PDBQT receptor file of N, H, CA, C and O in Angstrom, charges set to zero:
ATOM      1  N   MET A   1       4.298  21.241 -75.047  1.00  0.00    +0.000 N 
ATOM      2  CA  MET A   1       3.754  20.481 -73.998  1.00  0.00    +0.000 C 
ATOM      3  C   MET A   1       2.275  21.009 -73.940  1.00  0.00    +0.000 C 
ATOM      4  O   MET A   1       1.362  20.214 -73.714  1.00  0.00    +0.000 OA
ATOM      5  N   LEU A   2       2.043  22.277 -74.134  1.00  0.00    +0.000 N 
ATOM      6  H   LEU A   2       2.784  22.923 -74.317  1.00  0.00    +0.000 HD
ATOM      7  CA  LEU A   2       0.743  22.805 -74.170  1.00  0.00    +0.000 C 
ATOM      8  C   LEU A   2      -0.044  22.138 -75.217  1.00  0.00    +0.000 C 
ATOM      9  O   LEU A   2      -1.269  22.134 -75.090  1.00  0.00    +0.000 OA
ATOM     10  N   PHE A   3       0.570  21.500 -76.367  1.00  0.00    +0.000 N 
ATOM     11  H   PHE A   3       1.565  21.503 -76.470  1.00  0.00    +0.000 HD
ATOM     12  CA  PHE A   3      -0.221  20.839 -77.462  1.00  0.00    +0.000 C 
ATOM     13  C   PHE A   3      -0.999  19.555 -76.787  1.00  0.00    +0.000 C 
ATOM     14  O   PHE A   3      -2.151  19.267 -77.109  1.00  0.00    +0.000 OA
ATOM     15  N   GLY A   4      -0.272  18.848 -75.856  1.00  0.00    +0.000 N 
ATOM     16  H   GLY A   4       0.664  19.081 -75.595  1.00  0.00    +0.000 HD
ATOM     17  CA  GLY A   4      -0.915  17.576 -74.980  1.00  0.00    +0.000 C 
ATOM     18  C   GLY A   4      -2.065  18.046 -74.183  1.00  0.00    +0.000 C 
ATOM     19  O   GLY A   4      -3.160  17.485 -74.202  1.00  0.00    +0.000 OA
ATOM     20  N   LEU A   5      -1.758  19.194 -73.413  1.00  0.00    +0.000 N 
ATOM     21  H   LEU A   5      -0.868  19.650 -73.397  1.00  0.00    +0.000 HD
ATOM     22  CA  LEU A   5      -2.827  19.719 -72.640  1.00  0.00    +0.000 C 
ATOM     23  C   LEU A   5      -4.064  20.270 -73.555  1.00  0.00    +0.000 C 
ATOM     24  O   LEU A   5      -5.250  20.009 -73.350  1.00  0.00    +0.000 OA
ATOM     25  N   ARG A   6      -3.667  20.896 -74.363  1.00  0.00    +0.000 N 
ATOM     26  H   ARG A   6      -2.704  21.108 -74.530  1.00  0.00    +0.000 HD
ATOM     27  CA  ARG A   6      -4.896  21.456 -75.268  1.00  0.00    +0.000 C 
ATOM     28  C   ARG A   6      -5.776  20.397 -75.855  1.00  0.00    +0.000 C 
ATOM     29  O   ARG A   6      -6.996  20.556 -75.801  1.00  0.00    +0.000 OA
ATOM     30  N   HIS A   7      -5.233  19.271 -76.442  1.00  0.00    +0.000 N 
ATOM     31  H   HIS A   7      -4.243  19.142 -76.486  1.00  0.00    +0.000 HD
ATOM     32  CA  HIS A   7      -5.822  18.134 -77.164  1.00  0.00    +0.000 C 
ATOM     33  C   HIS A   7      -6.300  17.196 -76.050  1.00  0.00    +0.000 C 
ATOM     34  O   HIS A   7      -7.310  16.547 -76.323  1.00  0.00    +0.000 OA
ATOM     35  N   ASN A   8      -5.731  17.003 -74.798  1.00  0.00    +0.000 N 
ATOM     36  H   ASN A   8      -4.910  17.530 -74.577  1.00  0.00    +0.000 HD
ATOM     37  CA  ASN A   8      -5.866  16.017 -73.901  1.00  0.00    +0.000 C 
ATOM     38  C   ASN A   8      -5.361  14.624 -74.320  1.00  0.00    +0.000 C 
ATOM     39  O   ASN A   8      -5.996  13.576 -74.206  1.00  0.00    +0.000 OA
ATOM     40  N   LEU A   9      -4.256  14.756 -74.767  1.00  0.00    +0.000 N 
ATOM     41  H   LEU A   9      -3.740  15.607 -74.859  1.00  0.00    +0.000 HD
ATOM     42  CA  LEU A   9      -3.340  13.551 -75.228  1.00  0.00    +0.000 C 
ATOM     43  C   LEU A   9      -2.758  13.035 -73.959  1.00  0.00    +0.000 C 
ATOM     44  O   LEU A   9      -2.539  13.702 -72.947  1.00  0.00    +0.000 OA
ATOM     45  N   PRO A  10      -2.511  11.640 -74.153  1.00  0.00    +0.000 N 
ATOM     46  CA  PRO A  10      -1.688  10.847 -73.115  1.00  0.00    +0.000 C 
ATOM     47  C   PRO A  10      -0.222  11.297 -73.264  1.00  0.00    +0.000 C 
ATOM     48  O   PRO A  10       0.102  11.566 -74.421  1.00  0.00    +0.000 OA
ATOM     49  N   ASP A  11       0.684  11.423 -72.361  1.00  0.00    +0.000 N 
ATOM     50  H   ASP A  11       0.421  11.204 -71.421  1.00  0.00    +0.000 HD
ATOM     51  CA  ASP A  11       1.954  11.882 -72.490  1.00  0.00    +0.000 C 
ATOM     52  C   ASP A  11       2.808  10.948 -73.442  1.00  0.00    +0.000 C 
ATOM     53  O   ASP A  11       3.763  11.351 -74.106  1.00  0.00    +0.000 OA
ATOM     54  N   GLU A  12       2.313   9.580 -73.419  1.00  0.00    +0.000 N 
ATOM     55  H   GLU A  12       1.537   9.253 -72.880  1.00  0.00    +0.000 HD
ATOM     56  CA  GLU A  12       3.107   8.933 -74.351  1.00  0.00    +0.000 C 
ATOM     57  C   GLU A  12       2.992   9.335 -75.923  1.00  0.00    +0.000 C 
ATOM     58  O   GLU A  12       3.942   9.164 -76.687  1.00  0.00    +0.000 OA
ATOM     59  N   THR A  13       1.848   9.840 -76.308  1.00  0.00    +0.000 N 
ATOM     60  H   THR A  13       1.076   9.980 -75.687  1.00  0.00    +0.000 HD
ATOM     61  CA  THR A  13       1.466  10.351 -77.758  1.00  0.00    +0.000 C 
ATOM     62  C   THR A  13       2.235  11.614 -77.820  1.00  0.00    +0.000 C 
ATOM     63  O   THR A  13       2.905  11.814 -78.833  1.00  0.00    +0.000 OA
ATOM     64  N   VAL A  14       2.227  12.424 -76.945  1.00  0.00    +0.000 N 
ATOM     65  H   VAL A  14       1.682  12.261 -76.123  1.00  0.00    +0.000 HD
ATOM     66  CA  VAL A  14       2.917  13.808 -77.243  1.00  0.00    +0.000 C 
ATOM     67  C   VAL A  14       4.491  13.548 -77.306  1.00  0.00    +0.000 C 
ATOM     68  O   VAL A  14       5.202  14.232 -78.043  1.00  0.00    +0.000 OA
ATOM     69  N   ALA A  15       5.007  12.524 -76.496  1.00  0.00    +0.000 N 
ATOM     70  H   ALA A  15       4.430  11.969 -75.897  1.00  0.00    +0.000 HD
ATOM     71  CA  ALA A  15       6.353  12.217 -76.542  1.00  0.00    +0.000 C 
ATOM     72  C   ALA A  15       6.699  11.759 -78.009  1.00  0.00    +0.000 C 
ATOM     73  O   ALA A  15       7.653  12.244 -78.617  1.00  0.00    +0.000 OA
ATOM     74  N   GLU A  16       5.881  10.812 -78.534  1.00  0.00    +0.000 N 
ATOM     75  H   GLU A  16       5.106  10.418 -78.040  1.00  0.00    +0.000 HD
ATOM     76  CA  GLU A  16       6.145  10.307 -79.973  1.00  0.00    +0.000 C 
ATOM     77  C   GLU A  16       5.987  11.239 -80.896  1.00  0.00    +0.000 C 
ATOM     78  O   GLU A  16       6.805  11.169 -81.813  1.00  0.00    +0.000 OA
ATOM     79  N   VAL A  17       5.006  12.307 -80.974  1.00  0.00    +0.000 N 
ATOM     80  H   VAL A  17       4.341  12.364 -80.229  1.00  0.00    +0.000 HD
ATOM     81  CA  VAL A  17       4.795  13.373 -81.765  1.00  0.00    +0.000 C 
ATOM     82  C   VAL A  17       6.133  14.354 -81.658  1.00  0.00    +0.000 C 
ATOM     83  O   VAL A  17       6.657  14.743 -82.701  1.00  0.00    +0.000 OA
ATOM     84  N   PHE A  18       6.593  14.686 -80.548  1.00  0.00    +0.000 N 
ATOM     85  H   PHE A  18       6.167  14.369 -79.700  1.00  0.00    +0.000 HD
ATOM     86  CA  PHE A  18       7.745  15.614 -80.481  1.00  0.00    +0.000 C 
ATOM     87  C   PHE A  18       9.275  14.775 -80.303  1.00  0.00    +0.000 C 
ATOM     88  O   PHE A  18      10.319  15.361 -80.017  1.00  0.00    +0.000 OA
ATOM     89  N   GLY A  19       9.188  13.647 -80.479  1.00  0.00    +0.000 N 
ATOM     90  H   GLY A  19       8.339  13.172 -80.711  1.00  0.00    +0.000 HD
ATOM     91  CA  GLY A  19      10.465  12.768 -80.367  1.00  0.00    +0.000 C 
ATOM     92  C   GLY A  19      11.337  12.906 -79.302  1.00  0.00    +0.000 C 
ATOM     93  O   GLY A  19      12.529  13.208 -79.371  1.00  0.00    +0.000 OA
ATOM     94  N   CYS A  20      10.626  12.649 -78.228  1.00  0.00    +0.000 N 
ATOM     95  H   CYS A  20       9.658  12.404 -78.172  1.00  0.00    +0.000 HD
ATOM     96  CA  CYS A  20      11.402  12.737 -76.993  1.00  0.00    +0.000 C 
ATOM     97  C   CYS A  20      10.753  11.451 -76.017  1.00  0.00    +0.000 C 
ATOM     98  O   CYS A  20       9.869  10.685 -76.401  1.00  0.00    +0.000 OA
ATOM     99  N   SER A  21      11.394  11.419 -74.718  1.00  0.00    +0.000 N 
ATOM    100  H   SER A  21      12.112  12.041 -74.406  1.00  0.00    +0.000 HD
ATOM    101  CA  SER A  21      10.849  10.450 -73.749  1.00  0.00    +0.000 C 
ATOM    102  C   SER A  21       9.425  10.874 -72.978  1.00  0.00    +0.000 C 
ATOM    103  O   SER A  21       9.079  12.051 -72.882  1.00  0.00    +0.000 OA
ATOM    104  N   GLN A  22       8.808   9.991 -72.552  1.00  0.00    +0.000 N 
ATOM    105  H   GLN A  22       9.089   9.034 -72.630  1.00  0.00    +0.000 HD
ATOM    106  CA  GLN A  22       7.631  10.402 -71.885  1.00  0.00    +0.000 C 
ATOM    107  C   GLN A  22       7.730  10.827 -70.529  1.00  0.00    +0.000 C 
ATOM    108  O   GLN A  22       6.830  11.469 -69.988  1.00  0.00    +0.000 OA
ATOM    109  N   ALA A  23       8.865  10.472 -69.914  1.00  0.00    +0.000 N 
ATOM    110  H   ALA A  23       9.596   9.950 -70.354  1.00  0.00    +0.000 HD
ATOM    111  CA  ALA A  23       9.216  10.995 -68.838  1.00  0.00    +0.000 C 
ATOM    112  C   ALA A  23       9.601  12.674 -68.918  1.00  0.00    +0.000 C 
ATOM    113  O   ALA A  23       9.234  13.428 -68.017  1.00  0.00    +0.000 OA
ATOM    114  N   THR A  24      10.300  13.112 -69.978  1.00  0.00    +0.000 N 
ATOM    115  H   THR A  24      10.599  12.499 -70.710  1.00  0.00    +0.000 HD
ATOM    116  CA  THR A  24      10.328  14.418 -70.288  1.00  0.00    +0.000 C 
ATOM    117  C   THR A  24       9.183  15.189 -70.392  1.00  0.00    +0.000 C 
ATOM    118  O   THR A  24       9.193  16.356 -70.002  1.00  0.00    +0.000 OA
ATOM    119  N   ILE A  25       7.973  14.558 -70.981  1.00  0.00    +0.000 N 
ATOM    120  H   ILE A  25       7.966  13.610 -71.298  1.00  0.00    +0.000 HD
ATOM    121  CA  ILE A  25       6.929  15.261 -71.090  1.00  0.00    +0.000 C 
ATOM    122  C   ILE A  25       6.050  15.487 -69.912  1.00  0.00    +0.000 C 
ATOM    123  O   ILE A  25       5.351  16.477 -69.699  1.00  0.00    +0.000 OA
ATOM    124  N   THR A  26       6.194  14.372 -69.144  1.00  0.00    +0.000 N 
ATOM    125  H   THR A  26       6.762  13.567 -69.317  1.00  0.00    +0.000 HD
ATOM    126  CA  THR A  26       5.629  14.349 -67.586  1.00  0.00    +0.000 C 
ATOM    127  C   THR A  26       6.296  15.570 -66.822  1.00  0.00    +0.000 C 
ATOM    128  O   THR A  26       5.553  16.347 -66.223  1.00  0.00    +0.000 OA
ATOM    129  N   ARG A  27       7.366  15.724 -66.821  1.00  0.00    +0.000 N 
ATOM    130  H   ARG A  27       7.970  15.092 -67.308  1.00  0.00    +0.000 HD
ATOM    131  CA  ARG A  27       8.232  16.581 -65.991  1.00  0.00    +0.000 C 
ATOM    132  C   ARG A  27       7.636  17.953 -66.466  1.00  0.00    +0.000 C 
ATOM    133  O   ARG A  27       7.022  18.652 -65.659  1.00  0.00    +0.000 OA
ATOM    134  N   TYR A  28       7.818  18.357 -67.812  1.00  0.00    +0.000 N 
ATOM    135  H   TYR A  28       8.316  17.789 -68.467  1.00  0.00    +0.000 HD
ATOM    136  CA  TYR A  28       7.228  19.447 -68.120  1.00  0.00    +0.000 C 
ATOM    137  C   TYR A  28       5.927  19.689 -67.977  1.00  0.00    +0.000 C 
ATOM    138  O   TYR A  28       5.651  20.847 -67.664  1.00  0.00    +0.000 OA
ATOM    139  N   ASP A  29       4.858  18.784 -68.141  1.00  0.00    +0.000 N 
ATOM    140  H   ASP A  29       5.083  17.843 -68.396  1.00  0.00    +0.000 HD
ATOM    141  CA  ASP A  29       3.523  19.003 -67.756  1.00  0.00    +0.000 C 
ATOM    142  C   ASP A  29       3.272  19.430 -66.438  1.00  0.00    +0.000 C 
ATOM    143  O   ASP A  29       2.434  20.309 -66.238  1.00  0.00    +0.000 OA
ATOM    144  N   GLU A  30       4.084  18.757 -65.245  1.00  0.00    +0.000 N 
ATOM    145  H   GLU A  30       4.764  18.042 -65.408  1.00  0.00    +0.000 HD
ATOM    146  CA  GLU A  30       3.852  19.331 -64.044  1.00  0.00    +0.000 C 
ATOM    147  C   GLU A  30       4.248  20.591 -63.809  1.00  0.00    +0.000 C 
ATOM    148  O   GLU A  30       3.614  21.296 -63.024  1.00  0.00    +0.000 OA
ATOM    149  N   ILE A  31       5.317  21.027 -64.440  1.00  0.00    +0.000 N 
ATOM    150  H   ILE A  31       5.831  20.454 -65.078  1.00  0.00    +0.000 HD
ATOM    151  CA  ILE A  31       5.799  22.643 -64.443  1.00  0.00    +0.000 C 
ATOM    152  C   ILE A  31       4.886  23.498 -65.178  1.00  0.00    +0.000 C 
ATOM    153  O   ILE A  31       4.506  24.578 -64.725  1.00  0.00    +0.000 OA
ATOM    154  N   LEU A  32       4.564  23.088 -66.184  1.00  0.00    +0.000 N 
ATOM    155  H   LEU A  32       4.873  22.211 -66.552  1.00  0.00    +0.000 HD
ATOM    156  CA  LEU A  32       3.346  23.995 -66.738  1.00  0.00    +0.000 C 
ATOM    157  C   LEU A  32       1.923  24.181 -66.345  1.00  0.00    +0.000 C 
ATOM    158  O   LEU A  32       1.227  25.172 -66.569  1.00  0.00    +0.000 OA
ATOM    159  N   GLN A  33       1.530  22.881 -65.610  1.00  0.00    +0.000 N 
ATOM    160  H   GLN A  33       2.095  22.076 -65.428  1.00  0.00    +0.000 HD
ATOM    161  CA  GLN A  33       0.393  23.060 -64.967  1.00  0.00    +0.000 C 
ATOM    162  C   GLN A  33       0.441  23.864 -63.817  1.00  0.00    +0.000 C 
ATOM    163  O   GLN A  33      -0.586  24.497 -63.572  1.00  0.00    +0.000 OA
ATOM    164  N   THR A  34       1.462  23.996 -63.001  1.00  0.00    +0.000 N 
ATOM    165  H   THR A  34       2.296  23.482 -63.200  1.00  0.00    +0.000 HD
ATOM    166  CA  THR A  34       1.591  24.688 -61.731  1.00  0.00    +0.000 C 
ATOM    167  C   THR A  34       1.496  26.160 -62.383  1.00  0.00    +0.000 C 
ATOM    168  O   THR A  34       0.711  27.001 -61.945  1.00  0.00    +0.000 OA
ATOM    169  N   ILE A  35       2.431  26.417 -63.554  1.00  0.00    +0.000 N 
ATOM    170  H   ILE A  35       3.069  25.734 -63.910  1.00  0.00    +0.000 HD
ATOM    171  CA  ILE A  35       2.282  28.039 -64.125  1.00  0.00    +0.000 C 
ATOM    172  C   ILE A  35       0.734  28.328 -64.573  1.00  0.00    +0.000 C 
ATOM    173  O   ILE A  35       0.193  29.406 -64.324  1.00  0.00    +0.000 OA
ATOM    174  N   LEU A  36       0.220  27.492 -65.110  1.00  0.00    +0.000 N 
ATOM    175  H   LEU A  36       0.659  26.617 -65.312  1.00  0.00    +0.000 HD
ATOM    176  CA  LEU A  36      -1.021  27.879 -65.838  1.00  0.00    +0.000 C 
ATOM    177  C   LEU A  36      -2.214  27.990 -64.595  1.00  0.00    +0.000 C 
ATOM    178  O   LEU A  36      -3.247  28.660 -64.612  1.00  0.00    +0.000 OA
ATOM    179  N   ARG A  37      -1.757  27.203 -63.653  1.00  0.00    +0.000 N 
ATOM    180  H   ARG A  37      -0.918  26.659 -63.639  1.00  0.00    +0.000 HD
ATOM    181  CA  ARG A  37      -2.850  27.483 -62.437  1.00  0.00    +0.000 C 
ATOM    182  C   ARG A  37      -2.536  28.783 -61.756  1.00  0.00    +0.000 C 
ATOM    183  O   ARG A  37      -3.461  29.439 -61.275  1.00  0.00    +0.000 OA
ATOM    184  N   TRP A  38      -1.361  29.179 -61.686  1.00  0.00    +0.000 N 
ATOM    185  H   TRP A  38      -0.610  28.647 -62.077  1.00  0.00    +0.000 HD
ATOM    186  CA  TRP A  38      -0.974  30.657 -61.125  1.00  0.00    +0.000 C 
ATOM    187  C   TRP A  38      -1.416  31.563 -62.132  1.00  0.00    +0.000 C 
ATOM    188  O   TRP A  38      -1.783  32.630 -61.640  1.00  0.00    +0.000 OA
ATOM    189  N   VAL A  39      -1.507  31.505 -63.355  1.00  0.00    +0.000 N 
ATOM    190  H   VAL A  39      -1.208  30.638 -63.755  1.00  0.00    +0.000 HD
ATOM    191  CA  VAL A  39      -1.750  32.565 -64.327  1.00  0.00    +0.000 C 
ATOM    192  C   VAL A  39      -3.203  32.733 -64.426  1.00  0.00    +0.000 C 
ATOM    193  O   VAL A  39      -3.718  33.849 -64.493  1.00  0.00    +0.000 OA
ATOM    194  N   THR A  40      -3.970  31.477 -64.437  1.00  0.00    +0.000 N 
ATOM    195  H   THR A  40      -3.552  30.570 -64.383  1.00  0.00    +0.000 HD
ATOM    196  CA  THR A  40      -5.530  31.621 -64.632  1.00  0.00    +0.000 C 
ATOM    197  C   THR A  40      -6.224  31.823 -63.213  1.00  0.00    +0.000 C 
ATOM    198  O   THR A  40      -7.445  31.948 -63.110  1.00  0.00    +0.000 OA
ATOM    199  N   ARG A  41      -5.308  31.848 -62.072  1.00  0.00    +0.000 N 
ATOM    200  H   ARG A  41      -4.316  31.747 -62.156  1.00  0.00    +0.000 HD
ATOM    201  CA  ARG A  41      -6.158  31.765 -60.846  1.00  0.00    +0.000 C 
ATOM    202  C   ARG A  41      -7.224  32.911 -60.690  1.00  0.00    +0.000 C 
ATOM    203  O   ARG A  41      -8.358  32.674 -60.274  1.00  0.00    +0.000 OA
ATOM    204  N   PRO A  42      -6.763  34.258 -61.073  1.00  0.00    +0.000 N 
ATOM    205  CA  PRO A  42      -7.650  35.361 -60.981  1.00  0.00    +0.000 C 
ATOM    206  C   PRO A  42      -9.154  35.094 -61.670  1.00  0.00    +0.000 C 
ATOM    207  O   PRO A  42     -10.227  35.418 -61.160  1.00  0.00    +0.000 OA
ATOM    208  N   GLU A  43      -8.979  34.472 -62.860  1.00  0.00    +0.000 N 
ATOM    209  H   GLU A  43      -8.107  34.209 -63.275  1.00  0.00    +0.000 HD
ATOM    210  CA  GLU A  43     -10.120  34.211 -63.609  1.00  0.00    +0.000 C 
ATOM    211  C   GLU A  43     -11.022  33.216 -63.050  1.00  0.00    +0.000 C 
ATOM    212  O   GLU A  43     -12.241  33.387 -63.034  1.00  0.00    +0.000 OA
ATOM    213  N   VAL A  44     -10.390  32.079 -62.547  1.00  0.00    +0.000 N 
ATOM    214  H   VAL A  44      -9.400  31.940 -62.560  1.00  0.00    +0.000 HD
ATOM    215  CA  VAL A  44     -10.884  31.190 -61.958  1.00  0.00    +0.000 C 
ATOM    216  C   VAL A  44     -11.787  31.650 -60.614  1.00  0.00    +0.000 C 
ATOM    217  O   VAL A  44     -12.898  31.183 -60.364  1.00  0.00    +0.000 OA
ATOM    218  N   ASP A  45     -11.203  32.495 -59.930  1.00  0.00    +0.000 N 
ATOM    219  H   ASP A  45     -10.300  32.874 -60.133  1.00  0.00    +0.000 HD
ATOM    220  CA  ASP A  45     -11.877  33.064 -58.663  1.00  0.00    +0.000 C 
ATOM    221  C   ASP A  45     -12.783  34.016 -59.107  1.00  0.00    +0.000 C 
ATOM    222  O   ASP A  45     -13.745  34.162 -58.352  1.00  0.00    +0.000 OA
ATOM    223  N   GLN A  46     -12.766  34.719 -60.120  1.00  0.00    +0.000 N 
ATOM    224  H   GLN A  46     -11.985  34.600 -60.732  1.00  0.00    +0.000 HD
ATOM    225  CA  GLN A  46     -13.777  35.696 -60.568  1.00  0.00    +0.000 C 
ATOM    226  C   GLN A  46     -15.050  34.812 -61.099  1.00  0.00    +0.000 C 
ATOM    227  O   GLN A  46     -16.206  35.118 -60.807  1.00  0.00    +0.000 OA
ATOM    228  N   ARG A  47     -14.708  33.668 -61.922  1.00  0.00    +0.000 N 
ATOM    229  H   ARG A  47     -13.769  33.419 -62.159  1.00  0.00    +0.000 HD
ATOM    230  CA  ARG A  47     -15.977  32.960 -62.300  1.00  0.00    +0.000 C 
ATOM    231  C   ARG A  47     -16.772  32.131 -61.270  1.00  0.00    +0.000 C 
ATOM    232  O   ARG A  47     -17.966  31.870 -61.415  1.00  0.00    +0.000 OA
ATOM    233  N   LEU A  48     -16.000  31.722 -60.181  1.00  0.00    +0.000 N 
ATOM    234  H   LEU A  48     -15.030  31.934 -60.063  1.00  0.00    +0.000 HD
ATOM    235  CA  LEU A  48     -16.389  31.087 -58.897  1.00  0.00    +0.000 C 
ATOM    236  C   LEU A  48     -17.273  32.223 -58.333  1.00  0.00    +0.000 C 
ATOM    237  O   LEU A  48     -18.434  31.911 -58.064  1.00  0.00    +0.000 OA
ATOM    238  N   GLU A  49     -16.917  33.389 -58.135  1.00  0.00    +0.000 N 
ATOM    239  H   GLU A  49     -15.975  33.642 -58.353  1.00  0.00    +0.000 HD
ATOM    240  CA  GLU A  49     -17.769  34.405 -57.422  1.00  0.00    +0.000 C 
ATOM    241  C   GLU A  49     -18.942  34.699 -58.331  1.00  0.00    +0.000 C 
ATOM    242  O   GLU A  49     -20.022  34.896 -57.774  1.00  0.00    +0.000 OA
ATOM    243  N   GLN A  50     -18.884  34.757 -59.673  1.00  0.00    +0.000 N 
ATOM    244  H   GLN A  50     -18.006  34.596 -60.126  1.00  0.00    +0.000 HD
ATOM    245  CA  GLN A  50     -20.020  35.056 -60.261  1.00  0.00    +0.000 C 
ATOM    246  C   GLN A  50     -21.027  33.934 -60.202  1.00  0.00    +0.000 C 
ATOM    247  O   GLN A  50     -22.224  34.187 -60.339  1.00  0.00    +0.000 OA
ATOM    248  N   THR A  51     -20.601  32.722 -60.007  1.00  0.00    +0.000 N 
ATOM    249  H   THR A  51     -19.628  32.516 -59.896  1.00  0.00    +0.000 HD
ATOM    250  CA  THR A  51     -21.390  31.438 -59.941  1.00  0.00    +0.000 C 
ATOM    251  C   THR A  51     -22.156  31.577 -58.508  1.00  0.00    +0.000 C 
ATOM    252  O   THR A  51     -23.373  31.405 -58.435  1.00  0.00    +0.000 OA
ATOM    253  N   ARG A  52     -21.533  31.829 -57.628  1.00  0.00    +0.000 N 
ATOM    254  H   ARG A  52     -20.545  31.969 -57.688  1.00  0.00    +0.000 HD
ATOM    255  CA  ARG A  52     -21.870  31.914 -56.354  1.00  0.00    +0.000 C 
ATOM    256  C   ARG A  52     -23.091  33.238 -56.244  1.00  0.00    +0.000 C 
ATOM    257  O   ARG A  52     -23.817  33.276 -55.251  1.00  0.00    +0.000 OA
ATOM    258  N   ARG A  53     -23.176  33.910 -56.953  1.00  0.00    +0.000 N 
ATOM    259  H   ARG A  53     -22.585  33.879 -57.759  1.00  0.00    +0.000 HD
ATOM    260  CA  ARG A  53     -24.083  35.250 -56.976  1.00  0.00    +0.000 C 
ATOM    261  C   ARG A  53     -25.402  34.709 -57.566  1.00  0.00    +0.000 C 
ATOM    262  O   ARG A  53     -26.358  35.465 -57.737  1.00  0.00    +0.000 OA
TER     263      ARG A  53
């Protein structure tokens, strides 16, 4: 699923590559995007603070 996010591919394409349904890819994308936002939040905040200076 990170493959699709990294290459900015539509869910239908990623589903075809991995041999599963588009709904499965969409479901995992929602979960992974939430986790990625949580993990990268400190870096995003730091860069925002640098930009404001």
